[in-house]
Legacy VTK file of the C-alpha trace (Angstrom):
# vtk DataFile Version 3.0
C-alpha trace
ASCII
DATASET POLYDATA
POINTS 326 float
54.364 185.929 136.791
51.568 185.548 134.328
48.265 186.665 135.728
46.013 184.039 137.213
43.064 185.824 135.703
44.257 184.991 132.198
42.419 181.726 132.789
39.096 183.535 132.798
40.058 185.844 129.928
41.177 182.966 127.751
37.953 181.103 128.475
35.912 184.123 127.404
37.963 184.590 124.232
37.661 180.927 123.294
33.894 181.181 123.770
33.631 184.248 121.549
35.727 182.788 118.745
34.235 179.299 118.829
33.573 177.853 115.397
30.072 176.636 114.497
31.369 173.048 114.277
32.689 173.244 117.830
29.359 174.591 119.051
27.522 171.765 117.336
29.908 169.244 118.862
29.278 170.723 122.311
25.518 170.267 122.000
25.693 166.467 122.180
28.370 166.382 124.890
29.191 163.924 126.327
28.811 161.090 123.835
31.576 158.835 125.204
33.476 158.202 128.476
35.320 161.087 130.148
38.680 160.521 131.787
39.823 162.531 134.780
43.539 162.636 135.586
44.540 162.568 139.262
48.094 163.329 140.353
48.191 160.888 143.274
47.883 157.101 143.684
44.717 155.331 144.828
43.831 155.477 148.512
44.605 159.088 149.370
42.160 161.925 149.921
42.622 163.348 146.403
41.751 160.008 144.828
38.800 159.500 147.193
37.322 162.902 146.280
37.814 162.459 142.532
36.181 159.019 142.506
33.244 160.138 144.630
32.471 163.134 142.425
33.131 161.096 139.296
30.606 158.448 140.366
27.767 160.928 140.859
28.726 163.020 137.825
28.663 159.904 135.651
25.058 159.282 136.683
24.073 162.819 135.722
25.930 162.884 132.396
25.003 159.351 131.335
28.594 158.441 130.517
31.370 156.716 132.516
33.849 158.936 134.346
37.173 157.095 134.311
39.662 158.120 137.011
43.275 157.691 135.894
46.028 158.015 138.511
49.257 159.648 137.276
51.202 160.135 140.488
54.471 161.968 140.998
56.158 165.345 140.772
53.539 167.156 142.856
50.763 166.434 140.305
52.915 167.792 137.457
52.805 164.449 135.631
49.015 164.442 135.600
48.943 168.164 134.830
51.291 167.844 131.863
49.260 164.997 130.350
46.003 166.913 130.810
47.506 170.091 129.328
48.529 168.177 126.183
45.102 166.595 125.765
42.676 167.617 123.041
40.429 170.377 124.444
37.177 168.567 123.764
35.930 167.928 127.311
36.901 164.259 127.332
40.104 164.715 129.348
39.846 166.697 132.584
42.110 167.320 135.561
41.303 166.959 139.245
43.606 169.677 140.516
44.813 169.964 144.098
45.555 173.493 145.244
49.336 173.196 145.282
49.499 172.555 141.533
48.134 176.067 140.965
49.588 177.969 143.924
52.970 176.389 144.640
54.414 174.308 141.816
55.565 177.242 139.717
57.742 178.376 142.639
59.001 174.883 143.455
59.689 173.402 140.040
60.360 176.536 137.989
61.780 175.738 134.548
61.379 172.000 135.183
57.657 172.354 134.509
56.675 171.615 130.917
53.375 173.497 131.147
51.931 176.566 132.859
48.872 175.674 134.970
47.843 179.331 135.091
47.592 179.515 131.298
47.071 175.988 130.051
43.870 175.260 131.985
40.389 176.713 132.382
38.798 176.257 135.817
35.543 174.319 135.720
34.610 174.352 139.394
35.968 174.204 142.901
34.749 170.972 144.481
35.963 170.415 148.055
37.656 172.338 150.856
39.179 170.765 153.916
41.430 171.287 156.860
44.327 169.002 157.623
44.838 166.881 160.715
48.220 166.516 162.397
48.748 162.861 163.292
51.631 161.106 165.022
52.775 157.512 165.417
51.581 155.994 168.734
55.198 155.818 169.930
55.403 159.623 169.972
55.005 160.660 173.616
52.739 163.652 173.037
49.014 163.858 173.749
48.416 167.424 172.548
49.997 170.182 170.488
51.973 171.811 173.283
53.506 168.492 174.314
54.311 167.778 170.654
56.084 171.097 170.205
58.174 170.540 173.345
59.079 167.042 172.147
60.104 168.316 168.714
62.372 170.902 170.322
64.127 168.177 172.321
64.411 165.609 169.517
67.922 164.825 168.292
68.219 164.028 165.479
65.216 166.076 164.319
61.869 164.287 164.131
60.848 163.044 160.666
57.550 164.147 159.118
55.828 163.022 155.929
54.010 164.944 153.225
52.317 163.964 149.982
55.040 165.760 148.009
57.214 168.867 147.828
55.076 171.989 147.863
51.872 170.165 148.773
49.712 171.865 151.379
50.614 168.989 153.708
54.245 170.071 153.295
53.554 173.796 153.578
51.302 173.311 156.620
54.207 171.806 158.564
56.696 174.362 157.267
54.299 177.129 158.333
54.115 175.559 161.803
57.902 175.226 161.949
58.335 178.847 160.924
55.781 180.155 163.398
57.145 178.167 166.363
60.853 178.002 165.386
60.931 174.194 165.105
63.422 171.860 163.452
62.008 168.783 161.663
63.092 166.771 158.620
60.762 166.500 155.634
60.210 163.124 153.905
57.983 163.432 150.802
55.827 160.532 149.590
53.731 160.061 146.451
50.331 160.615 148.009
48.342 160.301 151.210
48.092 156.502 151.012
51.880 155.890 150.990
52.454 158.623 153.596
49.855 157.065 155.908
51.408 153.620 155.459
54.830 155.038 156.381
53.360 156.720 159.457
51.716 153.611 160.891
54.892 151.640 160.128
56.937 154.108 162.167
59.150 155.119 159.223
58.284 158.716 160.106
56.838 160.150 163.312
54.345 162.789 162.168
52.296 163.927 159.189
49.517 166.260 158.167
46.747 164.465 156.313
43.147 164.538 155.170
40.884 161.628 154.319
43.722 159.100 154.146
44.729 159.947 157.727
41.293 160.203 159.345
40.575 156.517 158.777
43.839 155.586 160.491
42.997 157.886 163.404
39.533 156.370 163.853
41.089 152.889 163.712
43.474 153.808 166.526
46.583 153.398 164.381
47.503 157.096 164.496
47.041 159.669 167.264
45.530 163.030 166.250
46.914 166.168 167.903
45.218 169.083 166.145
43.475 170.395 163.032
44.461 173.344 160.840
41.154 175.239 160.512
39.742 178.250 162.317
36.994 175.984 163.635
37.141 172.359 164.729
36.883 169.714 162.050
33.339 168.382 161.545
34.907 164.952 161.085
36.722 165.066 164.453
34.744 167.660 166.454
36.421 166.820 169.769
39.890 167.502 168.356
41.199 171.011 169.176
42.499 173.225 166.397
46.196 174.020 166.391
45.194 177.677 166.661
43.660 177.018 170.070
47.132 176.225 171.381
49.059 178.567 169.075
46.899 181.507 167.913
47.388 182.681 164.348
47.937 179.271 162.815
45.463 178.348 160.043
45.746 176.381 156.774
42.923 175.207 154.488
43.162 173.098 151.366
40.928 172.869 148.297
40.417 170.806 145.158
38.995 171.794 141.785
38.246 170.376 138.357
39.931 171.908 135.315
39.845 171.521 131.527
42.576 172.131 128.936
42.696 175.643 127.493
40.475 175.919 124.429
37.736 173.613 125.703
34.438 175.000 124.327
32.638 177.191 126.836
29.304 175.334 126.516
31.097 172.189 127.712
32.654 174.085 130.628
29.240 175.433 131.613
27.594 172.001 131.330
30.220 170.429 133.565
30.055 173.318 136.047
26.269 173.006 136.292
26.356 169.243 136.824
29.212 169.367 139.363
27.297 172.000 141.339
24.303 169.660 141.399
26.493 166.760 142.553
27.895 168.825 145.422
24.348 169.537 146.650
23.626 165.824 147.061
23.285 164.970 150.791
25.019 161.636 150.190
28.064 163.385 148.726
28.460 165.651 151.752
27.984 162.719 154.120
30.536 160.552 152.335
33.079 163.378 152.207
32.670 163.985 155.927
32.794 160.298 156.836
35.997 159.817 154.847
37.568 162.934 156.348
38.042 164.369 152.858
36.363 167.729 153.498
33.107 169.460 152.677
31.570 170.513 149.347
33.074 173.767 148.103
31.043 175.131 145.185
31.920 178.723 144.321
31.405 181.112 141.432
34.187 181.240 138.815
35.210 184.695 140.071
35.365 183.557 143.691
37.421 180.520 142.715
39.866 182.695 140.747
40.182 185.048 143.734
40.921 182.108 146.044
43.632 180.822 143.711
45.223 184.286 143.557
45.141 184.841 147.326
46.621 181.432 148.156
49.239 181.793 145.440
50.488 185.044 146.956
50.455 183.786 150.558
52.189 180.453 150.046
54.399 181.646 147.217
55.932 184.066 149.703
56.471 181.235 152.212
58.088 179.015 149.582
60.485 181.785 148.577
61.401 182.497 152.202
62.095 178.829 152.892
63.868 178.135 149.613
61.731 175.053 148.995
62.504 173.505 145.641
62.388 170.223 143.790
65.547 168.171 144.235
LINES 1 327
326 0 1 2 3 4 5 6 7 8 9 10 11 12 13 14 15 16 17 18 19 20 21 22 23 24 25 26 27 28 29 30 31 32 33 34 35 36 37 38 39 40 41 42 43 44 45 46 47 48 49 50 51 52 53 54 55 56 57 58 59 60 61 62 63 64 65 66 67 68 69 70 71 72 73 74 75 76 77 78 79 80 81 82 83 84 85 86 87 88 89 90 91 92 93 94 95 96 97 98 99 100 101 102 103 104 105 106 107 108 109 110 111 112 113 114 115 116 117 118 119 120 121 122 123 124 125 126 127 128 129 130 131 132 133 134 135 136 137 138 139 140 141 142 143 144 145 146 147 148 149 150 151 152 153 154 155 156 157 158 159 160 161 162 163 164 165 166 167 168 169 170 171 172 173 174 175 176 177 178 179 180 181 182 183 184 185 186 187 188 189 190 191 192 193 194 195 196 197 198 199 200 201 202 203 204 205 206 207 208 209 210 211 212 213 214 215 216 217 218 219 220 221 222 223 224 225 226 227 228 229 230 231 232 233 234 235 236 237 238 239 240 241 242 243 244 245 246 247 248 249 250 251 252 253 254 255 256 257 258 259 260 261 262 263 264 265 266 267 268 269 270 271 272 273 274 275 276 277 278 279 280 281 282 283 284 285 286 287 288 289 290 291 292 293 294 295 296 297 298 299 300 301 302 303 304 305 306 307 308 309 310 311 312 313 314 315 316 317 318 319 320 321 322 323 324 325
């Protein structure tokens, strides 16, 4: 596996070898709209986060931030388009964690780009824990009752995710592995479609973020537990899954990335402005109210370390389970 830290090395090299023309071009950046590719359809947590950050970033940069949804293939469609884009700072990628920590194991040679090499990290933006929700017809009021029901269900209970290898998928597979459960996975193209399937009763359970919290607050879905070490600030009365089954914990994150070769002054400008956006009280409040997480602004080194750690942990799980794209 190519080292995750090549991202940082390549960024440094591109900075050192930057031509004077590129430096001059960077000084007036941005001078036109910036598009941000998102690998999921409108309505899900990923889309909500990207549009919220894009709105505030647009105000700071003085140019429109245009969110373009390219759903499918676990964000590989959006990733491939962003990787092919000219590295001038006008095409960026809102990357969910699984694109960088799981897709290489799941899709293998089917991937037309290498996210570990073809992108430079700009900034982490949001971290979140997932919520396990069930259709109201499921006769379980808490995690222990849910686990007992799953063990008795024949045929196995159906659960949704936002795609193969997504953290929503891996969170349930981790729970299944830890508790020796049998459930059938049904992938959807994002949190919006998965939530719609859940309230329609097409599936019985799902892990979700912002797209699920709204359904829970509306009484359309019953929440059973959250995946963090501490209770979710969005649903503080909801127990964590670890309270019932110690040792269970899953967190998700999102980041913004640029194609390899993007001038370093542009990367630094974007990083600075995104950090300022994440400090806005309104941004934190809107993220919490939507159930999409909390601001997660780290240093480049800390972000690289997080990517590496999660890649190793969940890559091992994916190999053990033999999860792969069909």
